[in-house]
Residue, then its C-alpha position, 0 to 999 in steps of 0.5 A: m114558125s119564124a122566132l129563132p130558138a134561143l142559143p147562148r150569145r158565146e155560142r152563137l158567137l162562136i158558131g159564126a166567127s167560126l163559119c166567117a172564118i172559113a168562109l174569108l180563108a176561102w175568099f183570101y185563097t180565091i183572091y190570092e188566086a186571082r190576082r196572081m193570074n192576072a199578074t202572071g198568067v199562071c193559075e196556081c191551083m193548076r200550075m198552068k199558064m192561062s195564056g199563050p200556046e198552052l191555053s189550048s192544051w188542057p189535059i183531063a187532069t186538069l179537072v182535079p184541081l179545077f174541082f178543088m178550085w170551084v169547091i173553095m169558091m163555092i165555100a167563099m160564096m155560099l157559106p155566109s148565106a148559110l149561117p141563119m140556117i146553121l144557127t138554127f139547127a144548132a139553136v135546135a139541137r142545143n134545146r134537144q139536148r136541154l130535153g135530155r135527146p142525144y146532142i147532133p154536132m152543127s158541123i155534120f149538118v154543115l158536112g152535109y151542106v157542103a157535100i152537095w157544094c162539092a158535087f155542084s163542083a164537080l159538074a162546074a169544073v167538067g163544064q169549064w174543062w168542056l167550055h175551055r177545050h171548045a174555045l170558049l172561054s178565055s185567059s181570063m176563064m171568062s166567055t168569048s161568045a157573045w151567044l153563050g154570055g147572053t144566053l146564060l144571062l137570059g136564062a139565068g134571069v127567066f129561072q128567078f121566075t120560076p116556080l122551082k126558083h120560088a119553092c126552093l128560095t122559100n125553103c132556104r128563107g124559113p131555117l125555123e120551118f125547114i128545121m122542125t118539119r124535116w128533123r132526123e135523129g142522129s149524125s147521119g140524119a143531120f148529114r142528111m139534113g144538110l144534103e137536103h138544105g145544100a140541094f135546095c140552095t143549089g137549085c135556088c142558085w145553080a143559074l147565077m152560079a153559071l154566071l160565072f163563066v159570062a164576066g170571068v170564073m176569076n173576076i172578083l168583083w163579079i164573084a163577089a156581087l153574085t154572092l150579094l144577090v145570094c145573101l139579098e135573097k134569102m135574108l130579105p122578106p119576099r116583099a123585097r122581091i130580089n128576085v124579080a129585080s135581078g130576074l129583069l136585070l138579067a135577062g134584060s141584059g142577055v137579050c141586049l147582049l144576043a140583040h147586039r151580036l144579031m145585029s152585027g152579024m147581019s151588017 
């Protein structure tokens, strides 16, 4: 069940290039936003200054541009790691077409996957708005509280060892097995499969995405590091134990940060 179905090289390159182009566009926009905010203090997506007296007055309407900012960022971060699953879906769909079955466009599966991350982005936007309202985020959108940062790091580290993480990561690591055991006919079936894969992906990575609040939502190096970690977790074999190593590192960092804050409070 681990072999990838045959897909014409030209079609495979076209799909890969298209998805990489979408991810790169999302990355370019994210980098543009981050550089502009660092240079001018203005977040272009919200048309709002991120420092000074305006910092404490985000209206509820800010949730809309915040949501779109998170959607673009999640596309940049998560679409590359989904490429093996998307290529597998396209290959199976093409093989079924050769057998006389109706062809299902790969784009419908991708839409289902992105829809789940849109739902996550909505929750993340609300979370960021709430944290900002309670002065827990700085002008660079990073945690101002050692308690918050330490708890997020410790929680993400511990989550790496949980059965939920293992189950979701297992489904993300086996593209062909996932497609063959969860195949559904028709466009609605493909969309539902995309939703299911997106749900497993979100279940695997939500705690890592929450770490964006630790070092800065628009911290490009931090975003890149988390993207690389997600890709390594999904694409390397289980024996690489990436989730174990990252879990120990994150949990240890969280404990150190919380201990330092506790000791500072006692002195």
